[in-house]
C-alpha positions, 0 to 999 in steps of 0.5 A: 347860734352867735357868731361874733364877727371880726374884722382886723385891720393893722391898728384897728378891729372892727365886730359884729355879733350876731344872732342868727336863729332871730337874725338879729345884731346884738352888738357892734363896734370898733377899736382904733389905734391899736398900738398908738396913744389915744386907743378906744373903742366905740360902740353902737349901742341898739337905739343908735347912740354911740359909745366911746371907751378909752383904754390902752390897747398896745396889740389885737389879743387886748383888743380882742379882749377888751371886745369880749369884756364889753359883751359879757360886761354889766354896763353895755353886755348883751349876753351873759358868759363868753360860752354863749359864743358859738363861733367866730367868723373872720374877714381874711383879704388874701386867699390866693388861689388856694381858697376859693370858698370860706373854710373852718380854720386850722393849723393848715389854714393858717400856714397857707393864710401865712403863704399869702402874706407876700401878696398881702402885707399890710393885710393878712399879717393883721387878720392872722393877729385877729385869728391867734388872739380868739385862740389865746382867749378862746381855744375851743371856739371853732373860728372860720375864714371868709376870703375877699378874694374867694368870690372871684376864683370862678374868673377865667384865665384869659381875664384873670392873667397880665401880658407878662412872662407866664413865669411870673405867675407860675414862680411868683403867683403874678395874677388878678385876685379881686376883692370885696368878693364877700360884699359883691356876693352879698349885693349880687345874690340880694338884689336878685332876691329884691328883685324877685329874678333867679339869681343864677340866670342873671347878668349884673354888675355890681359897684362897691363904691367908697374909699376903696372901690371895684366893679364886678361882672357876674354872670349866673352866679358866678363872677367872671371879670373884676376891676381889682387886680394882684392888689387892690390898687388896680381899677377905678379911681379911689380915695388914695389909690391911682387906679389903672396908670401906665407901668411905664409912668409909674417907673417914669416917676419913680426916677423922677422922684427917685423911690424905692418899692417901698416909696412907690408902694405908699405914693400908688396907695396913699397919695394918688386918687381923689385926694392927689388931684383934688389937693382937698380930700379924699371924702367925697362929701368934702369934694362935693363941698369943695366943687360947690365953692369953685374948686376946679380941681376937685370937680377934676377928680370927680368927673375922673372917680365918676367917668372911670367907673362908668367905663368899667360897667360898659366894659363888664356889660360888653363882658356879659354880652348884655346887663339885666341888673346894675347895682350900687353899694359901698359908701358912696354907691348907697349916699352919692347921688350924682355919682349914681346918676354919672355913672349910668349917664351915657348908658341909654344905649344899653338900655338904661335909663335911671329915674332921676327923681327916685335917684335923688331921694335914695341914701342908704335904702334898698331901692329901684332908682331905674326909670320904669321903662328901663331895660336894664333895673339899676338898684341900690343895695346897702353892702352887709360884708359881715352879715355873709360872713356870720351865714358862711360861718353857720353854714360851715358849722352845721355841715362839719 
């Protein structure tokens, strides 16, 4: 089965074409700057070479049509015709309480995705654009929605409710939903496969850390707590997001800076985090370079980033009643040696011991980085959300 996986943002579309029979990726790439000057498609050839194709892409339907033409074109095509595409799987950020699993897209499903726009105004509209664009171009091809929030629907009420009047939950659905669920589901399961242990009887802490980041407590294959909340702002210090902050501090800042709701949202999402503290960048590679040059604010930002991660690991060990496996994934988790080391430093009382030499060797590959005498296995597992979306899509189509 050939499955096209799409991840549509407000001005971007990432894609991968999978052949599930051979478990191979036939094509991958992404469109950037949709609706802006200088829009382009960047694709990765089988040998790893990058190719950029420039084109005016005013909206998502044009972008998806460009992707499909490239997949079937003479220069970079990998399929003979669009009839070879059996299904399209979409990443959909917010499913609220309406979806606890991936689903075949119908008109009713689209309506429920629309209902979640209020709590995901930046993401769900873009996801819907991708769905509707495929409907317009490939009307007979089935589509599947895979929700970032679905994996976390197993959290108990005591973990997902906020300490606010209950009617706020009843009227507006204000609660913690969590995100990165597809990644947390993939790496927690893959870590157990990699280690040769049963997924259904492990206490796992998964750390998806990058420009955005979240930590999840997984017990017996189910998410029982996660660090992001109603929106992706809560939890860890991130590239440009504040993470946990006193709500009273936000009220104070709003008054002092004369911010309205939109201004505050922009503040906590785009002006805070590592960028806000360091004044340098949200990119950890640039932060490390600034630290090497003696920049104290960059050092503070990294210390805060690592400390918040370590604190959540400790908290979730308590929530799980212990931990068997800690997983690092995401751009930082897979590649930043020092952050992995710092996040585990001081956790020896929990039975966590890192093999520093092994840890320094690992960038972007599956590996155990805990010491031989560590009671807790610490592993690096590169995430593959697109593979998870393709797998869900195939399973749904086979069982319908």
